[in-house]
Backbone bond lengths (Angstrom), bond angles and torsions (degrees), N, CA, C in turn:
res aa  C-N    CA-C-N  psi(-1)  N-CA   C-N-CA  omega(-1)  CA-C   N-CA-C  phi
1 X - - - 1.442 - - 1.527 107.17 -
2 X 1.293 116.92 127.65 1.450 120.23 -178.81 1.518 111.19 -75.09
3 X 1.331 115.33 166.03 1.449 120.71 179.96 1.529 109.05 -64.52
4 X 1.302 116.50 123.41 1.456 121.75 -176.25 1.522 108.89 -105.69
5 X 1.314 115.06 131.68 1.451 121.04 176.90 1.519 108.71 -87.18
6 X 1.321 116.05 124.36 1.461 121.05 179.64 1.523 109.25 -107.10
7 X 1.319 116.80 141.83 1.467 119.06 177.59 1.527 110.50 -59.94
8 X 1.328 116.45 143.58 1.469 120.22 -179.03 1.520 111.90 -62.21
9 X 1.325 116.87 -26.54 1.466 120.21 -179.37 1.534 112.39 -79.51
10 X 1.318 117.86 -10.43 1.474 120.74 -178.46 1.523 109.76 -66.93
11 X 1.312 115.72 131.98 1.462 121.27 177.53 1.524 111.85 -125.49
12 X 1.322 115.94 -18.91 1.451 121.23 -177.86 1.518 108.94 -124.99
13 X 1.319 116.79 137.21 1.462 122.06 174.73 1.526 107.34 -123.10
14 X 1.324 115.63 123.20 1.458 122.00 -178.60 1.521 109.32 -108.28
15 X 1.309 116.10 135.83 1.454 121.74 -178.36 1.518 110.64 -128.80
16 X 1.315 115.78 138.50 1.449 120.21 165.85 1.527 105.33 -78.48
17 X 1.314 118.03 151.81 1.461 119.53 -178.83 1.527 111.81 -91.92
18 X 1.325 116.04 -57.33 1.463 121.29 -172.05 1.528 110.71 -74.22
19 X 1.323 115.03 116.48 1.452 119.77 177.80 1.515 113.40 85.04
20 X 1.322 117.94 -3.22 1.461 121.71 177.23 1.527 109.53 -115.91
21 X 1.316 116.12 -53.90 1.463 120.28 177.50 1.521 112.11 -91.15
22 X 1.326 116.57 -43.11 1.463 121.14 -178.95 1.526 110.16 -131.88
23 X 1.326 115.21 151.78 1.468 121.62 -177.60 1.526 109.65 -87.34
24 X 1.333 115.83 78.74 1.460 120.86 -178.57 1.525 112.58 -93.51
25 X 1.312 117.72 -7.47 1.470 121.73 -172.51 1.533 114.07 -50.71
26 X 1.325 119.81 -45.93 1.476 118.12 -177.25 1.530 114.97 -80.32
27 X 1.322 118.29 -7.39 1.464 120.09 -170.68 1.526 112.75 -74.54
28 X 1.320 118.90 -43.67 1.466 120.80 178.92 1.516 112.57 -57.47
29 X 1.351 117.80 -51.22 1.466 119.02 177.70 1.534 113.45 -61.58
30 X 1.327 117.11 -36.45 1.465 119.63 177.91 1.531 110.66 -65.99
31 X 1.334 116.30 -39.22 1.464 120.88 177.70 1.527 110.45 -65.79
32 X 1.321 116.41 -40.05 1.467 121.75 176.73 1.527 110.41 -54.60
33 X 1.341 116.45 -49.68 1.468 120.69 -179.31 1.523 111.66 -67.86
34 X 1.328 116.29 -44.28 1.470 120.39 -177.44 1.526 111.35 -60.76
35 X 1.318 116.56 -42.29 1.455 119.34 -179.22 1.529 111.23 -67.80
36 X 1.321 117.50 -43.99 1.469 119.24 178.96 1.530 110.93 -62.61
37 X 1.322 116.65 -41.33 1.469 119.73 178.67 1.528 111.53 -61.24
38 X 1.325 115.90 -34.04 1.469 121.03 176.79 1.531 110.46 -56.48
39 X 1.328 116.95 -31.88 1.461 122.24 -179.82 1.532 112.13 -101.02
40 X 1.329 116.11 14.78 1.457 120.33 176.48 1.516 115.05 75.30
41 X 1.326 116.90 20.90 1.464 121.56 -178.06 1.520 109.44 -109.09
42 X 1.333 114.90 130.26 1.472 120.57 172.79 1.518 106.66 -117.07
43 X 1.355 116.42 106.41 1.470 118.15 -179.30 1.521 110.38 -66.68
44 X 1.325 115.89 151.47 1.465 118.10 176.52 1.533 109.13 -78.48
45 X 1.318 115.69 171.79 1.460 120.67 -175.74 1.521 112.76 -58.29
46 X 1.330 117.41 -39.36 1.468 119.63 -178.33 1.534 111.16 -68.15
47 X 1.321 117.23 -34.89 1.470 120.17 177.32 1.522 110.86 -68.27
48 X 1.323 115.78 -39.73 1.466 119.89 177.81 1.529 110.42 -66.51
49 X 1.327 116.89 -44.82 1.468 121.05 179.39 1.521 111.06 -60.66
50 X 1.322 117.36 -39.84 1.454 119.60 178.23 1.526 110.36 -66.92
51 X 1.333 117.40 -38.95 1.465 118.56 176.55 1.523 110.18 -60.01
52 X 1.340 117.66 -41.99 1.468 119.85 177.91 1.524 111.17 -56.43
53 X 1.324 116.94 -43.51 1.470 120.58 179.18 1.527 110.74 -65.82
54 X 1.322 116.59 -43.57 1.459 120.68 179.21 1.532 109.62 -61.89
55 X 1.314 116.88 -46.99 1.469 122.62 -177.13 1.530 110.95 -61.49
56 X 1.323 115.75 -41.00 1.477 120.49 -178.02 1.526 112.99 -88.24
57 X 1.335 115.57 -0.84 1.472 120.72 -176.30 1.525 109.73 53.89
58 X 1.325 114.09 47.33 1.458 122.55 -172.46 1.531 111.06 -109.13
59 X 1.304 116.67 90.86 1.453 120.46 174.29 1.515 115.49 76.44
60 X 1.316 117.55 21.37 1.464 120.18 177.52 1.524 109.04 -143.98
61 X 1.315 115.16 149.55 1.469 119.75 176.65 1.529 111.10 -100.35
62 X 1.325 116.05 2.90 1.466 120.63 179.80 1.526 108.68 -69.21
63 X 1.314 116.38 132.64 1.468 121.99 177.43 1.528 109.43 -88.66
64 X 1.336 115.94 152.37 1.461 121.15 -178.68 1.531 111.77 -54.30
65 X 1.340 116.22 -47.49 1.469 119.50 -177.30 1.534 111.32 -60.69
66 X 1.318 116.16 -40.57 1.460 120.77 179.17 1.521 110.57 -64.10
67 X 1.322 116.16 -43.34 1.466 119.68 -178.75 1.524 111.14 -67.44
68 X 1.324 116.98 -44.45 1.468 119.88 178.66 1.526 110.74 -60.39
69 X 1.330 116.94 -40.58 1.462 120.84 177.64 1.523 110.97 -61.62
70 X 1.322 117.01 -43.89 1.470 119.67 -178.87 1.527 111.44 -64.40
71 X 1.310 117.22 -37.12 1.478 121.03 179.82 1.524 110.68 -66.71
72 X 1.335 117.70 -46.59 1.468 117.69 -177.66 1.522 111.53 -69.25
73 X 1.323 116.42 -31.44 1.468 118.66 175.97 1.521 110.61 -68.76
74 X 1.325 116.77 -41.17 1.467 120.23 179.50 1.528 111.27 -60.45
75 X 1.334 116.47 -41.97 1.463 120.54 -175.15 1.534 113.44 -96.37
76 X 1.317 117.41 2.05 1.460 120.23 176.27 1.517 114.02 66.27
77 X 1.330 117.07 35.14 1.467 120.06 177.28 1.524 108.16 -65.53
78 X 1.316 115.58 131.40 1.459 121.83 -173.22 1.533 111.14 -83.21
79 X 1.319 115.66 62.20 1.468 123.05 175.05 1.520 107.10 -144.42
80 X 1.330 116.61 151.42 1.461 117.87 172.93 1.532 107.23 -73.17
81 X 1.316 117.35 156.20 1.473 118.36 176.53 1.531 112.25 -53.43
82 X 1.333 117.70 -43.51 1.469 119.86 -179.65 1.520 111.27 -61.57
83 X 1.333 117.17 -45.00 1.470 120.18 179.35 1.529 110.60 -60.51
84 X 1.326 115.88 -44.90 1.462 120.41 -177.45 1.530 110.99 -66.19
85 X 1.305 116.77 -44.64 1.469 121.00 -178.95 1.529 110.26 -66.03
86 X 1.325 117.12 -43.80 1.466 120.06 176.95 1.525 110.39 -59.45
87 X 1.329 116.39 -42.70 1.463 120.66 178.76 1.530 110.67 -63.39
88 X 1.328 117.07 -40.97 1.462 120.57 178.79 1.526 109.97 -57.64
89 X 1.324 117.14 -49.96 1.464 119.47 -177.38 1.530 112.39 -68.82
90 X 1.321 117.94 -31.33 1.468 120.37 174.09 1.527 110.10 -64.72
91 X 1.339 116.16 -44.88 1.470 120.27 178.78 1.532 110.28 -64.32
92 X 1.316 115.88 -42.79 1.465 120.48 -179.97 1.527 110.50 -61.99
93 X 1.321 116.41 -44.65 1.461 119.74 -179.94 1.530 111.50 -63.85
94 X 1.324 116.91 -36.98 1.469 120.29 177.08 1.529 110.51 -66.73
95 X 1.335 116.77 -34.46 1.467 121.01 -178.87 1.531 112.69 -81.99
96 X 1.330 117.36 -31.46 1.465 120.72 -173.37 1.529 111.90 -65.11
97 X 1.317 117.23 -28.45 1.467 118.72 -179.69 1.529 111.50 -66.91
98 X 1.327 116.32 -16.21 1.466 120.42 178.13 1.523 111.97 -83.66
99 X 1.333 117.30 -5.89 1.459 120.94 -179.64 1.529 109.42 -64.15
100 X 1.307 115.23 134.35 1.465 120.25 -179.03 1.521 110.77 -81.62
101 X 1.339 116.03 142.89 1.461 117.73 171.01 1.528 108.51 -61.48
102 X 1.306 116.28 144.60 1.464 119.78 177.90 1.522 109.78 -70.84
103 X 1.329 117.01 153.61 1.466 120.17 -176.85 1.523 112.43 -54.41
104 X 1.318 115.80 131.37 1.456 122.24 175.49 1.516 115.03 89.05
105 X 1.328 117.54 -13.60 1.464 119.88 -176.44 1.525 111.12 -63.17
106 X 1.315 117.14 -48.86 1.466 120.12 -177.73 1.518 111.08 -60.52
107 X 1.332 117.02 -44.28 1.465 120.88 178.84 1.526 111.62 -63.06
108 X 1.335 116.20 -43.06 1.460 119.84 -179.79 1.525 110.56 -62.78
109 X 1.327 117.05 -47.16 1.462 119.90 -179.18 1.527 111.53 -64.38
110 X 1.329 117.10 -36.54 1.466 120.37 176.50 1.534 110.13 -64.45
111 X 1.325 116.42 -41.06 1.460 121.31 178.39 1.523 111.78 -62.74
112 X 1.314 116.50 -44.69 1.468 121.59 178.74 1.527 109.97 -63.78
113 X 1.316 115.90 -40.80 1.459 120.46 179.95 1.525 110.89 -63.29
114 X 1.333 116.77 -40.75 1.468 121.04 178.74 1.522 111.50 -62.36
115 X 1.331 116.33 -41.18 1.477 120.14 179.89 1.511 111.27 -65.84
116 X 1.338 115.61 -34.65 1.459 120.54 -179.49 1.521 112.51 69.36
117 X 1.310 115.35 173.11 1.449 121.38 175.67 1.513 115.28 85.88
118 X 1.320 118.14 2.22 1.466 121.07 -179.13 1.521 110.34 -113.07
119 X 1.300 115.09 141.82 1.462 120.81 168.81 1.522 105.93 -99.92
120 X 1.316 115.83 131.16 1.456 121.77 -178.06 1.520 109.58 -106.19
121 X 1.327 116.10 143.06 1.463 120.55 178.56 1.521 109.52 -146.13
122 X 1.315 114.33 153.68 1.461 120.91 175.65 1.523 107.39 -109.90
123 X 1.317 115.13 131.38 1.462 122.10 172.61 1.523 105.74 -116.95
124 X 1.318 116.88 122.95 1.456 119.79 -172.35 1.520 111.00 -156.87
125 X 1.306 115.33 157.96 1.462 120.75 173.24 1.531 110.73 -88.75
126 X 1.327 116.84 -4.29 1.464 120.54 178.97 1.523 110.59 -69.93
127 X 1.310 115.04 158.67 1.464 121.10 178.16 1.534 109.03 -71.33
128 X 1.330 116.11 148.41 1.460 121.37 -179.52 1.531 111.36 -55.02
129 X 1.329 117.30 -40.56 1.469 120.12 179.90 1.528 111.16 -62.02
130 X 1.338 117.21 -33.96 1.464 121.01 178.46 1.525 110.41 -70.18
131 X 1.323 116.53 -42.02 1.467 120.64 177.78 1.522 109.74 -60.58
132 X 1.326 116.25 -47.09 1.468 120.31 -179.70 1.529 110.99 -61.56
133 X 1.319 116.95 -39.74 1.466 120.36 179.97 1.531 110.60 -63.82
134 X 1.324 117.23 -45.20 1.473 120.94 -179.46 1.526 109.96 -66.19
135 X 1.335 117.51 -46.97 1.463 120.08 -179.89 1.529 111.37 -62.46
136 X 1.318 116.04 -39.82 1.462 119.65 178.85 1.517 112.56 -63.51
137 X 1.316 116.15 -36.64 1.471 121.01 -179.55 1.523 112.31 -74.35
138 X 1.323 116.10 -35.17 1.470 119.96 -173.44 1.526 114.51 -110.69
139 X 1.316 116.78 12.13 1.470 120.64 178.93 1.510 112.71 54.88
């Protein structure tokens, strides 16, 4: 990340987390596959592609929980929807801490910290527990 000039009047810096601070983009889909494989299920390409759209909120109104429920019902996974969904997010949270910071993020944040005078915040659609896990892992 190149040296960014910030207005002198700036006091707050807001950051998105996923895809801005850390490379979390591939983790949700990988968790989707890993969890299904745990139950002996291999989704077909169209099911995986639809999950990608659902996960990225890309052209669909289907929610993740709804889609995960439909998949386990289709394949007869022996878990309640709540158990399966809770397990998915636990697995995702365990995997998300492995997401690498994007290039230049650490240097930029160190530079901002040295200058002082800024309040930093994360604005994200991720769950608070996921944000805390990523921040805890990457300081």
